[in-house]
C-alpha positions in Angstrom: 260.8 197.7 138.4 263.1 197.1 141.6 265.1 200.6 141.1 260.3 201.9 141.0 260.2 198.8 144.1 263.1 200.3 146.2 261.5 204.4 144.9 258.4 203.8 146.1 259.3 202.3 149.9 261.4 205.6 150.6 258.5 207.7 149.8 256.2 205.5 152.0 258.1 204.4 154.4 256.6 200.7 153.5 259.7 198.0 153.8 257.3 195.2 154.3 254.0 194.3 153.1 251.2 195.9 155.4 249.5 193.2 158.0 246.3 194.5 156.9 247.4 192.0 154.4 247.0 189.2 156.0 244.1 189.3 157.0 241.1 187.3 155.2 238.8 189.3 152.2 235.8 187.4 153.0 236.2 187.7 156.9 237.1 191.9 156.4 235.6 195.0 154.8 238.0 195.8 153.4 239.9 198.8 152.1 238.7 201.7 153.2 235.5 200.3 155.1 238.1 198.5 157.4 239.4 201.9 158.2 237.6 203.1 161.6 237.2 206.1 163.3 239.0 207.1 166.6 235.9 208.7 168.4 238.4 209.5 171.1 240.3 211.8 169.0 237.8 213.0 167.4 236.1 214.8 170.9 240.0 215.6 171.8 239.9 217.7 168.4 236.4 218.8 168.8 236.4 219.8 172.6 240.1 222.0 171.1 238.0 223.4 168.2 234.8 225.0 170.4 237.4 226.1 173.2 239.5 227.9 170.8 236.6 230.4 169.6 234.1 230.6 172.3 237.6 232.1 174.2 239.0 234.0 170.8 241.6 232.7 170.8 240.6 230.4 167.6 243.1 231.8 164.4 241.0 234.4 162.4 241.9 237.2 159.6 242.7 241.2 160.4 239.5 241.9 160.3 237.3 239.6 161.9 237.9 240.6 165.3 237.0 237.9 168.2 235.7 241.6 170.4 233.3 241.1 167.8 232.1 237.7 167.9 228.6 236.5 170.3 230.5 233.5 171.2 232.9 234.3 172.1 231.9 235.3 176.0 234.9 233.1 177.2 237.5 235.8 176.5 236.5 238.0 179.2 239.6 237.4 182.2 237.1 237.0 184.7 234.2 235.4 183.4 236.9 232.8 181.9 239.0 232.5 185.5 234.8 231.9 187.0 234.7 229.3 184.2 237.5 227.1 185.9 236.9 227.3 189.4 232.4 225.6 188.7 234.2 223.1 186.5 236.9 222.4 188.9 233.8 222.4 191.7 230.9 220.9 189.9 234.3 217.9 189.3 233.8 216.7 193.3 230.3 215.6 192.3 231.1 212.7 190.3 231.2 209.9 190.5 234.4 208.3 191.1 233.7 205.4 187.8 234.1 208.8 186.0 237.5 208.5 186.7 239.7 210.9 186.6 237.9 214.2 187.5 239.2 217.7 185.5 240.5 220.5 186.6 240.1 224.3 186.7 239.9 224.2 182.5 241.0 228.6 183.3 244.5 227.4 184.9 245.5 223.8 183.8 244.6 223.6 180.3 247.8 223.7 179.1 249.3 221.8 181.7 247.9 218.8 182.6 244.3 218.6 181.1 243.7 214.9 179.0 242.1 214.4 176.1 239.2 212.9 179.2 239.0 216.3 181.2 238.3 217.3 177.1 236.0 214.6 177.1 234.4 214.6 180.3 234.5 218.5 180.5 232.7 219.3 176.7 230.2 216.2 176.8 228.8 216.1 180.6 229.5 219.2 182.1 229.4 222.6 179.5 226.1 221.9 178.3 225.4 223.4 182.5 227.4 225.3 182.5 227.0 227.5 179.6 223.7 227.6 180.5 222.8 231.4 180.3 226.4 232.3 179.4 226.8 231.4 175.5 224.2 233.1 173.2 220.9 230.8 173.3 221.0 230.4 169.4 225.4 228.6 170.2 223.6 226.7 173.1 221.0 224.7 171.7 223.0 224.4 168.5 226.2 223.0 171.2 223.2 220.5 173.0 222.3 218.6 169.5 226.5 217.6 169.7 226.6 216.5 173.2 223.1 215.0 172.8 223.8 212.6 170.7 227.5 212.1 170.1 227.0 210.2 173.9 224.1 208.6 172.1 227.4 207.4 169.8 230.0 207.1 172.6 227.2 204.5 173.6 228.6 200.3 173.4 225.2 199.1 172.8 223.0 200.7 170.7 219.2 200.5 170.2 217.8 200.3 166.5 215.9 204.1 166.8 218.9 205.4 168.1 221.8 205.9 165.0 218.8 207.3 163.5 217.6 210.2 165.9 221.9 210.9 165.9 221.9 211.1 162.2 219.5 213.5 162.3 220.8 215.6 165.0 224.6 215.8 164.3 223.3 216.9 160.6 221.6 219.5 161.7 224.6 220.9 163.8 226.4 220.5 161.4 224.6 222.6 159.2 223.6 224.7 162.6 227.3 225.1 163.1 228.6 226.5 160.2 225.9 229.4 159.7 226.3 230.5 163.7 229.8 230.9 163.0 231.3 230.3 160.0 228.4 231.7 158.1 229.4 231.8 154.5 232.4 235.0 155.6 235.5 233.4 153.2 237.2 234.4 155.9 236.3 232.0 158.6 235.9 229.1 155.9 238.9 227.8 158.3 236.6 226.7 161.5 235.1 224.5 159.1 237.0 222.2 160.0 237.3 218.2 159.5 236.5 216.9 162.9 233.2 218.8 161.6 232.5 216.7 159.0 233.5 213.8 160.7 231.3 214.1 163.0 228.2 212.9 160.0 230.2 210.3 159.0 229.8 208.5 163.3 226.8 207.0 162.3 227.1 205.0 158.5 230.3 204.3 160.3 228.4 202.3 163.7 226.2 200.7 161.1 229.4 199.2 159.7 231.5 198.4 162.3 229.4 197.9 165.0 229.6 201.5 168.3 233.0 203.1 167.1 233.0 203.5 171.4 234.0 199.7 170.4 237.6 200.3 168.3 238.2 203.6 170.1 241.9 204.7 170.7 240.7 204.1 174.0 241.8 200.4 174.5 244.3 201.0 172.8 245.6 203.6 175.4 244.5 201.4 178.2 247.3 198.5 176.8 250.0 200.6 176.5 249.5 202.1 180.1 249.1 197.9 181.3 252.4 197.1 179.5 254.2 200.3 181.0 253.7 198.2 184.2 254.2 195.1 183.5 258.1 196.0 182.6 260.7 194.8 184.9 263.9 195.3 183.1 264.6 198.8 183.3 267.9 198.3 181.5 266.0 196.2 178.6 262.8 197.8 178.7 262.3 197.6 174.7 262.8 193.6 174.9 261.1 193.0 178.2 258.1 194.3 176.3 258.3 192.9 173.5 258.4 189.5 175.7 255.5 191.2 177.9 253.4 191.8 174.2 254.2 188.1 172.6 252.1 186.2 175.9 249.5 188.3 176.3 249.4 186.9 171.5 249.7 183.4 173.4 247.8 183.5 176.0 244.6 185.4 173.6 245.3 182.3 171.4 244.9 179.6 174.0 241.6 181.7 174.3 240.1 181.5 171.2 241.1 178.1 170.4 239.5 178.1 173.9 236.3 179.9 173.2 233.5 176.9 174.1 235.1 176.1 177.7 234.6 177.8 180.7 238.8 179.3 182.0 239.5 179.0 185.4 243.5 180.6 186.7 245.1 179.6 189.7 248.1 181.3 190.8 249.7 178.9 193.8 253.9 178.1 193.4 254.6 180.3 191.3 252.2 177.2 188.7 250.0 178.5 186.4 247.0 176.0 187.0 244.4 175.6 183.7 241.8 174.1 184.8 239.1 173.4 181.8 235.0 172.8 182.6 233.5 172.0 179.4 229.5 173.3 178.6 227.8 170.7 178.1 
């Protein structure tokens, strides 16, 4: 009845039918398979977990002193600062295609470190910079994660790559529990959801394609582009909405003309669309 309907709307915050219901069942995976893994935030959560463990700042039981953690190699202030300098120095040798180079992590981790910097640090620089610093058993376990996580971040996957990646990622998860959690009741919170989510990357890729193709990076980039196009500071949201409508209109036209080559020329404030039909 209407009373129950209104109550459910209040509890869920849903006041209108969700857009996802407009998807044709014949052309979608359905719920919950249509829900994707966001590899961008997954990388951020893993980075936060590992750095907190290595720095000895992760939440712990009263009787579980981080000073006794063999993996807390960055808890020493001098080692941490030296490591931060090494990260900053290594950034000078990265090509410009890597976008923003990472700052000194010891100085900027709580203020200016962005998601991309964390991903570049954890899955690019840290395996080299922590060699000989992390205990061998923890370093080897960490390298298993990096090796196959990088594979799953590719926009194209060869047939055999997901199978190899799944084996190593499952091995990493199992060894992580044995080397950090150690089946200790007071450390069960070490095994956060992101640890298990990593092992689902391959199955997600099989159903939907490489995770990088539907990661949050694209949405963040789109938000940035729309923000740059705001021309009415007095009415930013109305202007942003108008820009979004224009993008949708252009995308609709392009989807209709998918079998043609489209060239746009901007001259005298006119947009001339020249269509070259394929033979």
